[in-house]
The first five atom37 places (N, CA, C, CB, O) and aatype in JSON, in Angstrom:
{
  "aatype": [10, 6, 10, 3, 11, 11, 11, 19, 11, 13, 10, 12, 15, 2, 0, 11, 19, 3, 10, 19, 16, 3, 8, 13, 11, 3, 18, 11, 4, 3, 3, 9, 5, 0, 1, 1, 0, 9, 2, 15, 11, 2, 14, 6, 15, 16, 16, 16, 6, 19, 13, 9, 18, 2],
  "atom_mask": [
    [1, 1, 1, 1, 1],
    [1, 1, 1, 1, 1],
    [1, 1, 1, 1, 1],
    [1, 1, 1, 1, 1],
    [1, 1, 1, 1, 1],
    [1, 1, 1, 1, 1],
    [1, 1, 1, 1, 1],
    [1, 1, 1, 1, 1],
    [1, 1, 1, 1, 1],
    [1, 1, 1, 1, 1],
    [1, 1, 1, 1, 1],
    [1, 1, 1, 1, 1],
    [1, 1, 1, 1, 1],
    [1, 1, 1, 1, 1],
    [1, 1, 1, 1, 1],
    [1, 1, 1, 1, 1],
    [1, 1, 1, 1, 1],
    [1, 1, 1, 1, 1],
    [1, 1, 1, 1, 1],
    [1, 1, 1, 1, 1],
    [1, 1, 1, 1, 1],
    [1, 1, 1, 1, 1],
    [1, 1, 1, 1, 1],
    [1, 1, 1, 1, 1],
    [1, 1, 1, 1, 1],
    [1, 1, 1, 1, 1],
    [1, 1, 1, 1, 1],
    [1, 1, 1, 1, 1],
    [1, 1, 1, 1, 1],
    [1, 1, 1, 1, 1],
    [1, 1, 1, 1, 1],
    [1, 1, 1, 1, 1],
    [1, 1, 1, 1, 1],
    [1, 1, 1, 1, 1],
    [1, 1, 1, 1, 1],
    [1, 1, 1, 1, 1],
    [1, 1, 1, 1, 1],
    [1, 1, 1, 1, 1],
    [1, 1, 1, 1, 1],
    [1, 1, 1, 1, 1],
    [1, 1, 1, 1, 1],
    [1, 1, 1, 1, 1],
    [1, 1, 1, 1, 1],
    [1, 1, 1, 1, 1],
    [1, 1, 1, 1, 1],
    [1, 1, 1, 1, 1],
    [1, 1, 1, 1, 1],
    [1, 1, 1, 1, 1],
    [1, 1, 1, 1, 1],
    [1, 1, 1, 1, 1],
    [1, 1, 1, 1, 1],
    [1, 1, 1, 1, 1],
    [1, 1, 1, 1, 1],
    [1, 1, 1, 1, 1]
  ],
  "atom_positions": [
    [[187.66, 222.7, 273.45], [188.36, 222.08, 272.36], [189.84, 221.92, 272.71], [188.2, 222.9, 271.09], [190.74, 222.31, 271.97]],
    [[190.03, 221.32, 273.86], [191.39, 221.09, 274.37], [192.22, 220.25, 273.41], [191.32, 220.41, 275.73], [193.42, 220.49, 273.26]],
    [[191.61, 219.27, 272.78], [192.38, 218.41, 271.87], [192.95, 219.21, 270.71], [191.49, 217.27, 271.33], [194.1, 219.0, 270.31]],
    [[192.17, 220.13, 270.19], [192.66, 220.97, 269.09], [193.8, 221.88, 269.56], [191.52, 221.82, 268.52], [194.78, 222.07, 268.84]],
    [[193.67, 222.42, 270.75], [194.72, 223.29, 271.29], [196.03, 222.54, 271.45], [194.29, 223.88, 272.63], [197.11, 223.09, 271.24]],
    [[195.93, 221.27, 271.82], [197.12, 220.44, 272.01], [197.56, 219.74, 270.73], [196.87, 219.41, 273.1], [198.5, 218.96, 270.73]],
    [[196.85, 220.02, 269.63], [197.14, 219.44, 268.31], [197.06, 217.92, 268.31], [198.52, 219.88, 267.85], [197.84, 217.24, 267.65]],
    [[196.1, 217.4, 269.06], [195.85, 215.96, 269.11], [194.8, 215.62, 268.06], [195.38, 215.5, 270.54], [193.73, 216.23, 268.03]],
    [[195.1, 214.65, 267.21], [194.14, 214.17, 266.21], [193.42, 212.96, 266.77], [194.85, 213.83, 264.86], [194.05, 212.11, 267.41]],
    [[192.12, 212.88, 266.55], [191.38, 211.72, 267.03], [190.24, 211.39, 266.09], [190.85, 211.97, 268.43], [189.77, 212.23, 265.32]],
    [[189.82, 210.14, 266.16], [188.65, 209.65, 265.45], [187.98, 208.66, 266.38], [189.02, 208.99, 264.06], [188.63, 207.74, 266.89]],
    [[186.69, 208.84, 266.6], [185.96, 207.89, 267.43], [184.62, 207.59, 266.76], [185.75, 208.44, 268.87], [184.14, 208.37, 265.94]],
    [[184.04, 206.48, 267.12], [182.71, 206.16, 266.62], [181.81, 205.85, 267.8], [182.75, 204.96, 265.62], [182.27, 205.42, 268.86]],
    [[180.53, 206.08, 267.59], [179.55, 205.82, 268.64], [178.19, 205.71, 267.99], [179.57, 206.93, 269.73], [178.02, 206.06, 266.82]],
    [[177.22, 205.23, 268.74], [175.85, 205.21, 268.26], [175.38, 206.65, 268.07], [174.91, 204.45, 269.25], [175.75, 207.54, 268.84]],
    [[174.59, 206.87, 267.04], [174.1, 208.23, 266.81], [172.87, 208.46, 267.69], [173.76, 208.47, 265.3], [171.75, 208.11, 267.33]],
    [[173.13, 209.05, 268.83], [172.07, 209.43, 269.77], [172.31, 210.89, 270.15], [172.06, 208.5, 271.04], [173.43, 211.39, 270.05]],
    [[171.26, 211.56, 270.57], [171.35, 212.99, 270.88], [172.43, 213.3, 271.91], [170.02, 213.5, 271.38], [173.14, 214.3, 271.78]],
    [[172.56, 212.47, 272.92], [173.56, 212.7, 273.96], [174.96, 212.83, 273.36], [173.53, 211.56, 275.0], [175.73, 213.71, 273.74]],
    [[175.29, 211.95, 272.42], [176.62, 211.94, 271.8], [176.78, 213.12, 270.85], [176.86, 210.62, 271.05], [177.77, 213.85, 270.92]],
    [[175.82, 213.31, 269.96], [175.96, 214.38, 268.97], [175.93, 215.76, 269.62], [174.84, 214.28, 267.92], [176.62, 216.67, 269.16]],
    [[175.15, 215.93, 270.68], [175.14, 217.22, 271.38], [176.47, 217.48, 272.08], [174.0, 217.26, 272.41], [176.99, 218.6, 272.05]],
    [[177.02, 216.46, 272.69], [178.28, 216.61, 273.43], [179.45, 216.96, 272.51], [178.6, 215.32, 274.21], [180.34, 217.72, 272.89]],
    [[179.45, 216.4, 271.29], [180.56, 216.61, 270.36], [180.19, 217.54, 269.21], [181.04, 215.27, 269.81], [180.75, 217.41, 268.12]],
    [[179.27, 218.44, 269.42], [178.78, 219.3, 268.33], [179.84, 220.22, 267.75], [177.63, 220.13, 268.83], [179.69, 220.7, 266.62]],
    [[180.91, 220.48, 268.49], [181.97, 221.36, 267.99], [182.99, 220.65, 267.12], [182.67, 222.02, 269.15], [183.92, 221.28, 266.61]],
    [[182.84, 219.34, 266.96], [183.76, 218.56, 266.12], [183.05, 218.13, 264.84], [184.28, 217.32, 266.89], [181.83, 218.24, 264.73]],
    [[183.81, 217.64, 263.89], [183.25, 217.15, 262.64], [182.59, 215.8, 262.91], [184.34, 217.03, 261.54], [183.12, 214.98, 263.66]],
    [[181.44, 215.58, 262.28], [180.71, 214.32, 262.47], [180.22, 213.82, 261.11], [179.52, 214.51, 263.45], [179.66, 214.59, 260.33]],
    [[180.43, 212.54, 260.85], [179.92, 211.89, 259.65], [179.09, 210.69, 260.06], [181.08, 211.47, 258.7], [179.54, 209.87, 260.87]],
    [[177.9, 210.58, 259.5], [177.04, 209.43, 259.78], [177.42, 208.26, 258.87], [175.55, 209.79, 259.58], [177.79, 208.46, 257.71]],
    [[177.32, 207.06, 259.41], [177.54, 205.85, 258.62], [176.46, 204.84, 258.99], [178.97, 205.26, 258.86], [175.9, 204.89, 260.09]],
    [[176.19, 203.93, 258.09], [175.28, 202.83, 258.36], [176.11, 201.62, 258.74], [174.36, 202.52, 257.13], [177.02, 201.23, 258.0]],
    [[175.81, 201.02, 259.88], [176.56, 199.86, 260.36], [175.61, 198.68, 260.53], [177.29, 200.18, 261.7], [174.48, 198.83, 260.99]],
    [[176.09, 197.5, 260.15], [175.3, 196.28, 260.32], [175.56, 195.7, 261.7], [175.62, 195.24, 259.23], [176.66, 195.81, 262.24]],
    [[174.54, 195.09, 262.25], [174.64, 194.43, 263.55], [174.33, 192.96, 263.36], [173.66, 195.08, 264.6], [173.17, 192.57, 263.25]],
    [[175.37, 192.14, 263.34], [175.17, 190.71, 263.09], [175.32, 189.87, 264.36], [176.15, 190.23, 262.04], [174.72, 188.8, 264.45]],
    [[176.11, 190.32, 265.32], [176.36, 189.53, 266.52], [175.17, 189.67, 267.46], [177.68, 189.99, 267.23], [174.74, 190.78, 267.78]],
    [[174.65, 188.53, 267.9], [173.5, 188.48, 268.82], [172.3, 189.26, 268.3], [173.9, 189.02, 270.18], [171.55, 189.84, 269.09]],
    [[172.11, 189.26, 267.0], [171.0, 189.99, 266.41], [169.98, 189.01, 265.86], [171.49, 190.93, 265.31], [170.34, 188.02, 265.22]],
    [[168.7, 189.29, 266.12], [167.64, 188.46, 265.56], [167.52, 188.68, 264.06], [166.29, 188.75, 266.25], [167.04, 187.81, 263.33]],
    [[167.96, 189.83, 263.6], [167.93, 190.16, 262.18], [169.33, 190.62, 261.76], [166.86, 191.26, 261.87], [169.62, 191.81, 261.82]],
    [[170.19, 189.68, 261.34], [171.58, 190.04, 261.03], [171.75, 191.01, 259.87], [172.35, 188.8, 260.72], [172.84, 191.57, 259.69]],
    [[170.72, 191.24, 259.09], [170.81, 192.18, 257.98], [170.41, 193.6, 258.4], [169.92, 191.72, 256.83], [170.5, 194.52, 257.59]],
    [[169.99, 193.78, 259.63], [169.55, 195.1, 260.06], [170.74, 196.06, 260.16], [168.82, 195.01, 261.42], [171.88, 195.66, 260.39]],
    [[170.44, 197.33, 260.0], [171.48, 198.35, 260.1], [171.07, 199.39, 261.14], [171.74, 199.03, 258.73], [169.9, 199.52, 261.49]],
    [[172.05, 200.11, 261.61], [171.83, 201.21, 262.54], [172.74, 202.36, 262.14], [172.09, 200.76, 264.02], [173.73, 202.15, 261.44]],
    [[172.4, 203.54, 262.56], [173.23, 204.69, 262.24], [174.24, 204.92, 263.35], [172.36, 205.95, 262.02], [173.9, 205.01, 264.53]],
    [[175.5, 205.02, 262.94], [176.57, 205.38, 263.86], [177.16, 206.69, 263.37], [177.66, 204.26, 263.96], [176.88, 207.14, 262.26]],
    [[177.98, 207.28, 264.2], [178.59, 208.56, 263.83], [180.09, 208.48, 264.08], [177.96, 209.73, 264.64], [180.55, 208.01, 265.12]],
    [[180.86, 208.95, 263.09], [182.3, 209.15, 263.26], [182.48, 210.58, 263.73], [183.1, 208.86, 261.92], [181.93, 211.51, 263.13]],
    [[183.23, 210.76, 264.79], [183.51, 212.08, 265.34], [185.02, 212.28, 265.26], [182.98, 212.23, 266.82], [185.79, 211.43, 265.71]],
    [[185.44, 213.41, 264.7], [186.88, 213.63, 264.51], [187.19, 215.11, 264.43], [187.37, 212.91, 263.24], [186.29, 215.96, 264.36]],
    [[188.48, 215.4, 264.45], [188.9, 216.8, 264.29], [189.83, 216.92, 263.1], [189.59, 217.32, 265.56], [190.3, 218.02, 262.8]]
  ]
}
């Protein structure tokens, strides 16, 4: 948790996959539903993303 030690604040988003959530398990994570309209066969479809922050 080097960022916390250095008092660096951050917020990032990524696809909610095990690789990401496992890697950042020591930080706060909030799930969100995101729409995928660009190059999508179904522009109304949604996917789960995760906000990771401290």
